[in-house]
Steps between C-alpha positions, in 0.01 A plus 500: 500500500727666249362443153723518196358780283583323170438143552231527776684235703582530876885508535623628828226402745457475881426128489806440270724690741361308791552159323848627402579562866382158599711334235798726604485359845546157377770563243702753708506252806611214263771707340631626830520141641653366183750783476622459860515121472678450174577859359244482209180680423245416222287717270139500610349657199375190330346323798354820619341540155351154517364537852349855410326347199355215701369736771375792288313248260254484787387859409313544179683813390863386558738552214857470393598855595382451856686173518812672377482760771478231768807305373688835457446588864568151636818455289648843621438410858653152460799645329566754773573204733849495338605742765554200732823454299646770728290597796564173721861608493417771751373228740790275431761764590301596806395853413137404509345252747195442271359701202362843622149533335535865397861506378440173302177628357661833405795370310278240320243754401732782414736274289209316329316814407799670385571190277136561350587870436826431330342235271220737370728700274638179351168349398480659151849426383558168676151354475314654208764587244761225583518144377597358836331172556369544860449118542301512823291802391407333181408173666287668756307685216442172321358339807268799549385484149439133512305526825288794359424329178408172659128511464403134572456533880857609566662156468846634418500732806365215719762262375767760565378550852485132552871460387590776758319316770642167393846629541432687813336193660775260403768736635308591821443137584872407437616800706268406791639154496865609462522837695211441736472140589871434419421163335714607199826678501531812290812383309742211470881527523791272452847612604787341317874540580797461277804534703458835693246627239130506573227469244122540563230347294158632594141540373245723647133388528335843481210490266499887488853483364394234247226736384747787471748278309215405258449870437864608439545232233786260407761752392502679826467158682814369341680824587397457865617145483838625374528737793410220743785292354748788512418554869460143631694304249802733456525781749392328828706177435813713424451728814439203725822343379718796560332647817591358833208313653453511881432151632206610720306655198276254301584447147164641374540812714858543373397492138191714548716760686740529213209535253345782707813685579677469157332323221176702504711805424598358183128481413464864615771625278353303199152649565643856541694482174202355317283785625765755394536335164124505446479870595790576265347328202171676570628841569471649151147387420396568854636853478329566168171365635524739808591808290213429259250450780611808703481721181129429462406481873377856504188407302265264694387295202843537326335607193199258508148534619427137505390354824751203474786755468439728804757481770477662843530872471846655546366706788406184689824333414691796650277524802507133588875484435564803728275341763703177484826685521370670823385165631845358436651789694259439791568121506881551495461767774301249706756228426783724636292660782670303778848505345754680713623738222540874467225714338722567205565131438139422558382734220794407284415123509132578421582716205750242373254213544211691318721631213652157433167310521348752251783535248623134496138380545402676173790354311423152638131533417576571137746205480261263672219600283700435187632167629139396602391568139797304367511197709206519736455609868583164650831478312627856579793528734341681799746319730790636292355842504490474872852389527634775279283755701629397846852511374455854348313626801772360742796620301362849439430529872851388585678707227308833577613477858152559622498205728850541633383618835296190538770245402701580818270271711343161436154659558572769253621256245173289543303825437687569180433151377126528589477838305648332192247210527202726554596711198541191293143383607366809336685428174382142498136619546528736211672238280257225570196709432636662180598136393136390528302818410602500136388143462171592639471809268579268203210278613282803524603614148417168353155475656399874445537628861531868589858562609426759770249283666732208484779724666252585777450120553872468521528764768209329689687170481812651649314643795325174565812303472684742726236449768526113473881454504594632846267265697582198287872569550445521875286184508764293306789638708345433832399157386813372325770770539775567238828334462727644768215704651251301729257711692480259805744276665460133445351531153588235237760660282432234230158656435632863466421664166822552308414832341807443259499839331473693823775289656725564203435869467546546878829318484617722205402831682666373818814401314527836332467704817726275707744467203479121537291421178619190332619685178687194385197290457302787362776553249496128405126532448542801279776341294297181452189700416699692230612167343140375503373821349740444208383134464130613506582776242662239273199272535273776419684589175456141388132542496404180685288441790795413730580790739680551823331768714770619746242623760356152516838346552575740775172427671594126481817575687351710786167339561502210746559167300148360582346809350719489182439128461111539527497786252700282250258211560209732408662617197573144383134408574386783283741407207382134519142609485582731207671216308194276555270769363729549191503125429119473528455810271733354239322170516166658457611730219385808701644848524780475755437833673115472497503150628741578790368843596214406734685215691790744536269764665352232720849404607557858610181500705572167674851623575359815645269292705800304640667820608200647663402180672829445670548861592160544653560178711832656611320816608221298681764281681672822606177628666456164678870505616450855628175421675636174676847616550635160377747451205317202359149486663356254248790259478404137556840352470849574654827589346601134492258461213696731280690246299182308409319829438762581230420205294117521560529868385684405189234238415217753557677759290519247204129416538409886499713555176304222335174651616619839368582356148179307474306806584668703222533254221178482301349151465591329181 
């Protein structure tokens, strides 16, 4: 056991690392499933902290620092699952027939651990010396403090764990009935026509998405709704009116096809311009922070001998960084090992991939770290970073002429696209981890953790997450398949996981190399994004609470409508509960923030439970499907029940929302 020399408290312990690994399995599997199904992941720091406190309380010498290390490790591993925003594209395009364990492990581990190394020099300037709010990091620290100070038998901790279990049980039962037994549909849709125009009104029943919507808040929820209206209330109706409709194509298929092939690129353009705008506005403070950090990196304690101000030594940072660069080179070489290319092109592609991943990865790590401090990890535009990265990687490969010999044949073009996607995967791993790590380091600063030990826990989290992601990806792919990529003939395409970001980034890379990218729709998205940025800037200058986050609008356009609608529903639920809390506080003459703080935290825990419960059932059903070889082995009704199932699902959803609200709102 590693004892802290100044406080005498165990901090980085074997039991804590083992517990962190177990929690990692749960939250990584949940995030992989959720990300593939709907294109979202969630921050696991707060639920991991609650679970850690509940388990370690069984030991007499458990403490806040050990709990902090557990949540640090678990949240890093859960965040690494964001790599599923790009890797499934290699299966969709046919380059991979599954997820090779060593290559997937290598790209996850190398990218994630580089993200940790890149974030270490930023800690002092961006965490200690800055006034950035770090919303999730501060919230996790507060929960750890409350749990550690809770002396009367741990009631606060037990209640937090009960809230997670309540949400998880509720979502798991709903998901078993809907996805397993097929008694409920997973959404309800109404198709309306006005002349030749088609309008779709839909509502998704996913409780995981309701929980995610609760977390993102009403401002982002309204922005997502605006994106949904732009896509399905304006763009799709217009395109269905002006595009010839083949008589043998169903109306729903026709409208969905136009949304996938054209309208989603409006969302991609908007997300891309939002990411570029964010990077541009943060460039100066980010650059100043990097310069200040690097100027003091040569001294381990950076002028301080305090335990709480000791980072990992520069020697270890350099050694681990060089090892990860070498690992990246080995992984890229393995990726290209069977490619029919000349030795010169083979070496050139490896050098290009490693250099781009390292240089652009460092810039992205700094930007994402700053964004995480400003708006929180969950709100940072990782999808936008991925879109920008895949465009840059593809365009630079094309402009440099390095892949010209490949583009002469269809097989060579496919290889060039695959290289662009694989390099982007490394960038996303770096960005996602850096986005999360500074939040964790902020939590550690607030509770008095030792930075270098926390950085070791982050590295362990990356390794554990990298070990978990490949088998979970293979399990889900073989059970459900991806949109446009089914592993076996006769599988139900309706159950295929959408993997929306991977689909979009693959389409972008393919369009660039084949010179068939829908630049028109991307341009419309960029132009519309600029207009919305101006509107958001004007709203910000007025100083009110009304804002229009462009990234959320873009997400509302490119996510499937049942996803966007469920996210908005969750945001509205949170807003209604918040209003009820405010009314009760005013009526009681209580301090508004103090009155609402604990119920708000309980809402986050129940929402996290909803996400974890549904996601774990999805993974469990995938295992059952893989074992039985049947698409719906637990189904008790046929497809003819679908219409009735839609209305039953809607009624059940309303009852769940009422139960959620009653759980959170304190008794009068």
